[in-house]
C-alpha positions as CSV (number, residue, x, y, z in Angstrom):
1,M,137.6,87.3,97.2
2,D,134.8,89.3,95.5
3,E,132.1,91.2,97.5
4,I,128.5,92.2,97.0
5,V,127.6,95.4,98.8
6,A,124.0,96.6,99.1
7,G,123.5,100.0,97.5
8,G,120.6,102.5,97.8
9,A,117.0,101.3,97.5
10,G,117.9,97.7,98.0
11,V,120.2,97.5,94.9
12,Y,123.3,95.2,95.3
13,L,126.6,96.3,93.6
14,I,129.1,93.5,92.8
15,K,132.8,94.4,93.3
16,V,134.7,92.0,91.1
17,S,138.4,91.4,91.5
18,E,140.8,91.3,88.5
19,A,141.2,87.5,89.0
20,S,137.4,87.0,88.7
21,K,137.2,89.1,85.6
22,S,139.4,86.6,83.8
23,K,137.3,83.7,85.1
24,I,134.1,85.5,83.9
25,K,135.6,86.0,80.4
26,S,136.6,82.3,80.3
27,K,132.9,81.4,81.4
28,K,134.2,79.7,84.6
29,L,131.7,79.9,87.5
30,N,132.8,82.1,90.4
31,K,131.6,80.5,93.7
32,G,133.6,82.7,96.1
33,I,131.4,85.7,96.3
34,K,130.7,87.1,99.8
35,V,127.4,89.1,100.5
36,V,127.9,92.1,102.8
37,P,124.6,93.9,103.4
38,N,124.6,97.6,103.7
39,K,121.9,98.2,106.3
40,Q,121.7,101.9,105.5
41,G,120.5,101.1,102.0
42,I,117.5,98.8,103.1
43,Q,114.2,100.5,104.0
44,E,112.4,99.3,107.1
45,R,108.8,98.0,106.7
46,K,106.2,100.5,107.7
47,R,103.9,99.3,110.5
48,F,100.4,100.3,111.5
49,L,97.6,99.7,114.0
50,L,94.6,97.7,113.1
51,E,91.4,97.5,115.3
52,G,87.7,97.3,115.1
53,C,84.5,95.6,116.2
54,I,82.6,92.5,115.1
55,F,78.8,92.8,115.3
56,D,75.5,91.1,114.4
57,G,74.5,92.5,111.0
58,F,70.8,92.7,112.0
59,T,70.8,93.5,115.7
60,R,74.0,95.6,115.7
61,K,75.0,93.8,118.9
62,P,78.7,92.9,119.4
63,I,79.9,89.3,118.8
64,A,82.3,88.0,121.5
65,G,84.8,85.3,120.6
66,S,84.7,85.8,116.9
67,N,87.9,84.8,115.1
68,I,89.6,87.2,112.7
69,K,92.3,85.6,110.5
70,F,94.0,87.7,107.8
71,S,96.9,87.9,105.4
72,V,98.8,91.0,104.5
73,Y,100.0,91.8,101.0
74,S,102.0,94.7,99.6
75,N,100.8,95.6,96.1
76,D,101.9,97.8,93.2
77,E,100.6,97.8,89.6
78,K,102.3,94.5,88.7
79,N,103.3,92.6,91.8
80,R,101.6,91.2,94.9
81,I,104.0,90.3,97.7
82,L,102.9,88.3,100.8
83,L,104.1,90.1,104.0
84,E,102.3,88.2,106.7
85,Q,100.0,85.2,106.5
86,H,97.3,83.8,108.7
87,R,97.6,86.0,111.7
88,N,94.8,85.4,114.2
89,V,93.0,87.4,116.8
90,T,89.8,86.9,118.8
91,S,87.3,89.6,119.6
92,D,86.7,90.3,123.3
93,T,83.4,90.4,125.2
94,E,82.5,93.7,123.5
95,G,83.3,92.3,120.0
96,Y,86.5,94.4,119.9
97,Y,89.8,93.3,118.3
98,R,93.2,95.1,118.1
99,I,96.6,94.3,116.6
100,N,99.4,96.8,117.1
101,D,102.0,95.7,114.6
102,I,101.0,95.1,111.0
103,S,103.3,95.2,108.0
104,A,102.2,97.9,105.7
105,K,104.9,98.4,103.2
106,M,107.8,96.9,101.4
107,P,110.6,99.0,99.8
108,G,109.3,100.5,96.5
109,K,105.7,99.5,97.1
110,S,102.8,102.0,97.5
111,K,99.8,99.9,98.7
112,V,99.0,97.3,101.3
113,S,96.1,94.9,101.0
114,L,94.4,93.0,103.9
115,R,92.5,89.8,103.2
116,Y,90.1,89.0,106.1
117,N,88.6,85.6,107.0
118,L,85.8,86.1,109.6
119,T,84.2,83.3,111.6
120,A,82.0,83.2,114.7
121,E,79.9,80.5,116.2
122,G,76.4,80.6,114.7
123,Y,77.3,83.0,112.0
124,A,78.2,82.6,108.3
125,E,81.9,82.7,107.3
126,N,83.0,85.7,105.3
127,N,86.1,86.6,103.3
128,Y,86.8,90.2,102.5
129,G,89.6,92.3,101.0
130,I,90.5,95.9,101.7
131,D,93.3,98.1,100.2
132,Y,95.1,100.9,101.8
133,T,97.8,103.5,100.9
134,E,101.2,103.9,102.4
135,N,99.9,106.9,104.4
136,D,97.5,104.8,106.5
137,T,98.9,104.2,110.0
138,H,95.8,103.6,112.0
139,V,93.0,101.5,110.4
140,V,89.6,100.8,112.0
141,N,87.4,98.1,110.4
142,D,84.1,97.1,111.8
143,F,82.3,94.0,110.4
144,G,78.7,92.9,110.6
145,L,78.1,89.2,110.3
146,L,75.0,87.2,109.4
147,P,73.4,84.2,111.2
148,A,74.5,81.0,109.5
149,D,71.0,79.3,109.6
150,G,67.4,80.2,110.2
151,T,65.4,83.2,109.1
152,A,66.2,86.9,109.2
153,L,64.1,90.0,109.1
154,L,64.3,92.6,106.4
155,S,62.3,95.8,106.6
156,G,62.1,99.3,105.2
157,W,59.8,102.1,104.1
158,V,58.3,103.4,100.8
159,R,57.7,107.2,100.4
160,N,56.6,109.6,97.7
161,I,59.7,111.4,96.4
162,V,58.0,114.8,96.1
163,D,56.8,115.3,99.7
164,K,58.4,112.2,101.4
165,A,54.9,111.1,102.5
166,P,54.6,107.5,103.5
167,M,52.9,105.3,100.9
168,N,50.6,102.5,102.2
169,D,49.3,99.4,100.5
170,I,52.3,99.3,98.2
171,E,53.1,95.7,97.1
172,I,56.7,94.7,98.0
173,E,58.1,91.7,96.0
174,A,61.2,90.0,97.3
175,D,62.9,87.8,94.7
176,L,65.3,85.4,96.5
177,G,67.6,83.6,94.2
178,E,71.1,82.5,93.1
179,V,73.6,84.2,90.7
180,I,74.3,81.8,87.8
181,Q,76.9,84.0,86.3
182,D,78.2,87.6,86.8
183,L,77.0,88.7,83.4
184,W,74.0,90.7,84.8
185,W,73.1,91.9,81.3
186,D,72.4,88.3,80.3
187,D,68.8,87.1,80.8
188,N,70.1,83.9,82.3
189,W,72.3,85.4,85.0
190,W,69.7,85.0,87.8
191,H,67.8,82.0,89.0
192,S,64.8,82.7,91.3
193,N,64.3,80.2,94.1
194,E,61.4,81.9,95.9
195,K,59.3,85.1,95.8
196,I,57.7,86.7,98.8
197,K,55.0,89.4,98.6
198,V,54.0,91.8,101.4
199,Q,52.1,95.2,101.7
200,T,53.3,98.4,103.3
201,D,51.3,99.6,106.3
202,K,49.8,103.1,107.0
203,Q,53.3,104.4,107.9
204,G,54.7,103.1,104.6
205,E,56.6,100.4,106.4
206,Y,57.1,96.8,105.3
207,S,58.8,93.7,106.8
208,L,59.5,90.2,105.6
209,Q,61.3,87.1,106.8
210,A,63.4,84.7,104.7
211,N,66.5,82.5,104.9
212,A,69.4,84.6,106.1
213,K,71.7,83.5,103.3
214,Y,69.8,85.7,100.8
215,Y,70.8,88.8,102.8
216,N,74.6,88.2,102.7
217,I,76.0,90.8,100.3
218,A,79.5,89.4,100.8
219,N,78.4,86.0,99.4
220,R,78.3,86.3,95.6
221,K,76.1,83.2,95.2
222,Y,72.9,84.3,96.9
223,R,71.0,87.6,96.4
224,N,67.8,89.3,97.2
225,R,66.0,91.8,94.9
226,I,63.4,93.9,96.6
227,E,61.0,95.9,94.4
228,P,58.0,98.0,95.3
229,K,55.2,97.8,92.7
230,K,52.4,100.3,92.1
231,E,50.6,101.1,88.9
232,E,51.8,104.3,87.2
233,Y,54.6,104.7,89.7
234,E,58.3,103.9,89.4
235,V,61.2,103.5,91.8
236,A,63.7,106.4,91.9
237,G,66.8,104.4,91.5
238,L,68.1,101.5,93.8
239,G,66.9,100.9,97.3
240,I,68.3,103.2,100.0
241,P,70.2,101.1,102.6
242,E,70.2,101.8,106.3
243,D,72.8,100.5,108.7
244,G,74.8,99.2,105.8
245,P,78.0,100.3,104.1
246,K,78.1,104.1,103.7
247,E,80.5,106.2,101.7
248,E,81.2,108.5,104.6
249,S,82.1,105.6,107.0
250,K,84.4,103.6,104.8
251,G,85.6,101.4,107.7
252,V,82.1,99.8,108.4
253,F,81.6,96.6,106.5
254,N,78.1,95.2,107.2
255,F,77.4,92.2,105.2
256,V,73.6,92.8,105.3
257,Y,71.2,95.6,104.6
258,P,68.8,95.2,107.5
259,R,66.6,97.9,105.9
260,Q,66.0,98.9,102.3
261,N,64.0,102.0,101.7
262,F,62.5,103.3,98.4
263,H,61.2,106.6,96.9
264,L,58.5,106.3,94.3
265,F,57.4,108.9,91.7
266,D,54.3,109.3,89.6
267,V,55.2,108.8,86.0
268,N,52.5,111.2,84.9
269,A,53.5,114.1,87.3
270,K,55.0,117.2,85.7
271,A,57.5,119.8,86.9
272,T,57.8,123.3,85.7
273,I,61.0,125.1,84.5
274,N,60.7,128.9,84.5
275,G,63.7,130.8,83.2
276,Q,64.8,134.4,82.4
277,L,67.7,135.8,80.5
278,K,69.3,139.2,81.6
279,D,72.3,141.1,80.2
280,K,75.1,142.6,82.3
281,E,73.1,145.8,82.8
282,G,70.2,143.8,84.1
283,R,68.0,144.3,81.0
284,N,65.8,141.5,79.7
285,V,67.1,139.5,76.7
286,K,64.1,139.0,74.5
287,D,63.4,137.0,71.4
288,T,66.2,134.5,72.1
289,P,65.7,130.8,71.2
290,I,65.8,128.3,74.1
291,K,66.0,124.6,73.7
292,V,65.3,122.2,76.6
293,T,66.6,118.7,76.0
294,L,65.5,115.7,78.1
295,V,68.3,113.2,78.5
296,Y,68.5,109.6,79.8
297,L,72.0,108.2,80.5
298,H,71.4,104.9,78.6
299,Q,69.5,106.3,75.6
300,G,70.9,109.8,75.1
301,D,68.5,112.6,74.1
302,I,64.9,111.6,74.6
303,S,63.1,114.7,73.4
304,E,63.5,118.4,72.9
305,I,61.3,121.4,73.8
306,E,61.9,124.6,71.8
307,T,60.7,128.0,73.0
308,T,61.7,131.7,72.9
309,T,62.1,134.3,75.5
310,D,59.3,136.9,75.6
311,A,59.5,140.7,75.9
312,N,60.5,140.3,79.6
313,G,63.2,137.7,78.8
314,N,61.1,134.9,80.3
315,F,60.4,131.3,79.1
316,S,58.7,128.4,80.6
317,C,58.1,124.6,80.0
318,E,56.9,121.4,81.6
319,V,58.9,118.2,82.0
320,P,58.3,114.8,83.8
321,I,59.4,115.1,87.4
322,K,61.9,112.2,87.0
323,Y,64.2,114.6,85.1
324,L,64.6,116.7,88.2
325,Y,64.7,114.0,90.9
326,V,66.1,110.8,89.6
327,F,69.7,109.8,89.0
328,K,70.6,109.1,85.3
329,Y,67.9,111.6,84.1
330,W,68.7,115.2,83.5
331,V,67.8,118.3,81.4
332,T,70.1,120.4,79.2
333,I,69.2,124.0,78.5
334,S,70.8,125.6,75.5
335,T,70.6,129.0,73.8
336,Q,72.4,130.8,71.0
337,I,74.1,134.2,71.8
338,G,75.5,135.7,68.7
339,E,77.2,132.9,66.9
340,K,78.0,130.9,70.0
341,I,75.7,128.1,71.4
342,I,75.8,127.9,75.2
343,K,74.7,124.7,77.1
344,R,74.0,124.0,80.8
345,H,73.3,120.6,82.3
346,Y,71.1,120.1,85.3
347,E,70.9,116.7,87.1
348,R,69.0,115.9,90.2
349,V,68.3,119.5,90.9
350,L,65.6,118.6,93.4
351,Q,66.2,116.3,96.4
352,P,63.5,114.1,97.9
353,G,61.0,116.3,99.7
354,Q,62.1,119.4,97.9
355,R,59.5,121.1,95.7
356,E,61.4,124.2,94.4
357,R,64.9,125.4,93.7
358,N,66.4,128.6,92.2
359,I,69.6,128.5,90.2
360,E,71.6,131.4,88.6
361,D,74.1,130.6,85.9
362,S,76.5,133.0,84.2
363,L,76.8,132.5,80.4
364,I,78.9,134.8,78.2
365,H,79.1,138.5,77.6
366,G,77.7,139.2,81.0
367,I,74.4,137.4,80.3
368,T,72.8,135.5,83.2
369,L,70.4,132.7,83.1
370,H,67.9,132.6,86.1
371,L,66.1,129.3,86.6
372,T,63.3,128.1,88.9
373,F,62.6,124.4,89.0
374,S,59.3,123.6,90.8
375,V,56.7,120.8,91.4
376,D,53.1,121.7,92.3
């Protein structure tokens, strides 16, 4: 009788007898093969600990008795293999859940994927997927859920980006709607159901109430778009979430941003760039051309400012403050030393509330560029 013996990495080797060889050559089916697994050649599944807390996305209070149902998959670039399906656990009185023995890996695979289904009485159902690497052995995932019905409160602040001072009497418009299609660049991707307008108070705070479904960021159908509006002012990027998902705390998945905060900037305000060139002996580099290019990510070069260093190696120019504070805007400073053109890029050199920053950059041949970015 022939035998199949498991080899390394789960590979099975077939030992074929001389009698079977003749059958194979004559195309006769051999039904007498016996499988003998070699346990040393089969890798054991890696296991890991999974735990976390289920909480109210607005109040941050734990939710007792919530049901966590999930499936576990092992992934590589081409395959997705189901390891465990529909395991269930219920959160305790403090919203805590824990499972000690989760399949994390199959032989030859490098990733594990968890697919959560989260339900709790009075809260909207959520489905969520999270990927891990084979090195993860202890995973903590906390989930914030939204009320299924009724209204929910959304609040935040609006501040000036230069000094972080609260801005009162700013109109806040909340556009509550549905996503028609995922093509956000298409004018027809969004359907507005309702608009709510409120004003910020003396502390720059605002608050509004609307149906909770519009705050669920895990639900791809409903969305809210919050926008502060003030003449001759613009928003510095997207809203700044509080108590929501944060990069530094990957394991917290709150399906709502209870607060959205905004920095505004005056579109007419100017910042000053003062620079100086010095050689390796500390002497001023005079009569050297300097080009300051203003760049926007989606449009490329917007404009150029050309100047020359004076007898003391100094140069100066003014730029709109958004090129120093706002993401996707930046300045490029270039100069020619000998036959070589040297460029340096500066993006978001000033943080909210910061009025001045000094930077020193080494160029070539021992020449140093000293820069001061400032806002009056």
